[in-house]
N, C-alpha and C positions, 0 to 999 in steps of 0.2 A: 501945374505940372507934376510935383513930387504925388501929390494923389493919383495922378494918370499912372504914372510910373510904379506905384504901387499897386493899383489892381491889374497892370499887366503882368508886374511878378506875380501877384495872386495866382492868376489866371492859367500861368505855364504848371503844364503837366509835371508831376512829381516824381512820376516813374513808380516802380514795382522793386520791392527785395523779394526773392523768394529763397526761404530756405530749404534746401533739397535734403531730405533725410533717408539713409537706407541701414536697413538691418544687416548687422554682421551676420546673422544665422541665414542669409541669402546669398549664395554665390556672386560675387564682385560681377559687375557687367550685366546683370540681369536689372533691368528699371523697367518701369513701367513705361508706356509710350507717351502716357503726356509728360513725363519725366524727358524724354528722348526730346521731346518737341519744344518744351521750357530753355533745356540744354541748348541746342541747334540756334534756336531765335534769341537767346540772350546776348543782350551787348558786351556784358562781362560775365565770367564765373570765376569765381574766389574760391581760393582752400587754404588755409593758414597751415594742413598738416602737409607735407611734401612726402610724406608715407600714406597715405590715405588710399585704402584697396582699390577705390573705384578709377585713381587717376590713368592708368593703363589701357584700361578699357575706353575711357573717354579720349585720348590719345588715340587709339585704334579708331574711333569714331570721329576725329575728325575736330574735337571742342577744343578749346583754348583756354589751359587752366592758369591763373594766375596765381602763383604763391605766395599768399600775402595775408596778414593779420589785421584785417583795417574795423577800426572801432566804428561805435554807432554814427560818430560826426561824419567819419569819411565814406560810411558807408549811405549815409542819406545823400551826401553831396554829389556821390557817384552817378545818384540816381535822375540827377536835376535833368531837367528837359527831356522828362519821358522815359527815361531808359530804365532798362530790365536789368536788374544785376541779381545772378543766383550765387548762392554760399554754401558749398558742401561742409556742415560742420565734422566734426572729429566723431567716433564712435559713444564719446559719452555728453555730445555736444557742444554747444559754447555758450556757456550761463554769463560770461562776460561780454559777449554781444549782444543775446537777449536783454540780460538788464538792463544794460545803457538803451538799447532802442526802447526799453519801456519808459525809462526817464524820459526820453526826448519825447515821446508820444504825450507823457504826463503832464511834462511843461508847459503844454498848450503855446509855444516859443516859437515852433518850425513844424513846418509844412512838410507833414511825413509823409513820405512814399506809401503807395499800398504794400501790406504786409502778407504774404502767404506762405505757408507751410505746406510742402509739396512733398507728399510718402513717397520717395521711390522706390523701394521696395519696403514690406511687412512682413511680420511674421503670420506664420500660417497654424492651426492649433497646433500644438505639440512641439511646438518650436521651443519651448525653455526644454525640453529634454536635451534638445543640444548642448545646449547651456551646461547642463547636469553632467552628461558623458564628458565635458570639455574640463570642467571643476574637479571631476572626480580623479581624472588622468592626471592634472598635476598635483593633487593630493596625495595619490598612490606614488608618485615619482620622488614629491618634497617632504613626506610626512613621516617622521623617524617610526611611530608607532603604525600608519596603515600600510606603510612601505613592508612590514613585516607580517601583517596577517595572512593566512591561509583559508581554505575553503572549510578544513576542520576546524579551524578558529574561532572562525565567524558562526557557525551552524549555530550556537547556543542561540546567536544573537536573532537571528531568522524566526525561530522559537519565540523569544520573548517579546518580538515586535508585533508577530501575528495574533499573540494574545492581548497585547495592548490594542491593538487593532479592533478585534471583536470587543471589548470593554468599551471602546469609544462608539461602536456602533449601539451597546445594549445600554449605551447611557444616554443615546439619542444628544451628544454633543458635538455638531456640526464642524465647530473649531475643533477640538481635538481630534475628531475624525480627520480632517485634511492633514494635521500634523501627522497624526500616525500611517497614513496613506503613503505620505513622503518617506517616514521612516521605514516602509516596508521596502519602497521602490528604491531606497538607497541599500538595501540588502541586495537585490537583483542586479543595479547597476555594479555595484562590490565586487559581487561575485564574478559579473561578467568582465570586469576590468582585470583582476587577476586572472582569469580564465585564455584572457590574449596574450598570456607568457607563457603558456601550456608546458608548466613545472611539473614535471611528473611525479608521482608519488614514489618516498624512498621505501626500503625496506620493511617500514615499520608501518606503512601506510598514510604517514604525515605528509602534508603538501609542503616542500619547499621549506622543513625548519632549519636547512642551514644558511640561510639567509639569502642565497640566490635567487636574484630577483628577475634577470635577463628573460626574452623571450626566444632567443634562438641558444642552440649547441655549440661548442668549440669549433666546429666544421662550417658553422654558418650557416646550417641548415634551419629549416624551419619549425620548431618546437612542436614534441606530440603533442596533438590535441587542445591544440590552442584554437580558440574562438573567441569573435567578440561579440559586443551587445547589439550588433545588427545582423549578428547571424540570430541570435537569439530573436530579436523582434522579427527576422525575416520568417523564421519558423513558425513561431506562432501566429504571423499575417497567413503563410500556407495555411496552417492548422485550421483556423478559423473559417478560410475561404471554403475548404474542403468538408469541413463539416456543417456548414451551414448552407446547402444544397436550393434550401427554398428563397435564401437571400442572393445569392451566386448564380443559381444556378436556374433549373426548370423544375426541381421538384416541389410537391406544393405541403404545406403547415400550417393547417388553420387554428391548433392548439397548441398549449406547453408538451402535452403529452406527445403528438405528432413528433414537436421539434427534438424531444429527448429519446422516441423512437429512431430519430434519423441519427441523434448524436451518439446512440449505441451502437446501431448497425456499424456507423462509419470504422468508431473505435474498435469493432471486432473485426473490421477487415484490416485496419491500420495494424492492429498489435501482435494479430495472429495467436491469442492466447491459448495454451491448452486448458486452463481451468479459468472459474469466473472469480477466482480470488486471487488470481496473477494482477498484480501492480497493485494491489491493496499494502500502504504502509503498516507493516505491524507496529511500528515505534510509536502508533499515534496513541490519544487516552484511550483507555479501557472501552468506555461507552459506545465512542464515535467509532473504534473497530468493529465493535461487536454489531453495531447498527450497520455499518458499511458491508461485513459480510453478510448479513441479512437481508439487504437491499438487493447486493450483487446475487444472491442465491435465488430470491424470488421474482427477481428481472430476467435472468438466465433460463429461470423454469426447471431449477435444480429442485427433486423433490428431498428433501432431507430433513429429519425430525432432529429439535434443538437437544443437545446432549446433557441426559441429567447427570447429577451428582449431588454429591454433600457441599454443602457450604454456602456463602453468601454471594461468591461470585457466580456459580450456576443461575441463581437467583436474578442476579444484575443481567445477566445473558437474557433470561427470559426475558426482563424489564424494556431492554434495550429493543430487542427482535420486535415488540408489540408495538413500541413508541413507532420503530421505521414503519410496521406497516400500516399504523393508523397515521403518517403522515407529518410524525413528530420526531425531530431531532432531540434524542436524549440528553446530549453535551448542554444544549442550549437551556433544552429544560429543567436539567439540575441545578446549572448556574444560575436563571431565574429562581429557582427556590433556593439556594443557598443564600443570595442576594437579601433575600427576605429573611433567611435567617439572621444572617450577619445584623441587620440593622436592627431585629429584636433583640438580640443579646446586646448591640451599644446602647438600647434604649431599656433594658434591664440593669445598664451598667450606670445609667443616669447620662450617657454620652450622645450629643446629636450625630445626625447622618454624615459621613463622610463626605470630604470636599467634592466634589466634581466641578 
């Protein structure tokens, strides 16, 4: 009799526990079809967080949610008789519950229900950029140093980070490359966050050195010149699409030279420049500046002789123009030679190669 009752109990269906995860980077209420099917078919839906962002949308959809923090034993018992229980963990998950279920399953003393992890929504590529924007916003508001920074004050860091990125590329260090790309991205997001406030330059050309960090003026009008990271990204997307008609349109491009020609024609229409030198930043390193000017003149078909004069500057100008014509970046070439020179100096000193 006892054996029969035990076999009957063992044959009873143990049910199913579904942990329904959602991404906070996806708008609440936007759930996959399997998630909605499971929610509507479940015997019980449990959520320990009464402020869970999905709850209003579940109510609108007619899904009844119980606000309870069931432990592993209670959850297993709730599945008796083959019932399905859906659990909505909080944003950080429910480590206590998952650990408890793992212990029960590992004990071998409990007939466990089926355990299923069901993503109700999940991140698309680039989703962590939303986290970056949120974190930058909070840091800008709450950090005593970050909240006082200006575009002009941060300009030197953009230059430093760009050079560190170049060094990581030349070293071939993938881990360093990932980190330096992040540092460059930080500069973009930081400047865009400052730009949201639209702080006008003062008489000295400094941005907001008086410590005013508000975005609107006293009359409640929108600050002049304000824009956000979305404006930056939106303009970039539009530019990329417009300058790649061979990808997003009907134009044909079979070679990199074809692509370059498309790019230059599109830029010429967009910028409406009077000279091929317009838009060339003169503040860049000298070799890069000389090569850029030579490249612009060559691409624009401007027949002009290199200026001749006394001194090393004119010799460097000629070398930079020659390198550009041969498809060599003189800055990169000089840095490579300088690194070899540095290693030779260290070897002469009896010092090993620098750590990378």
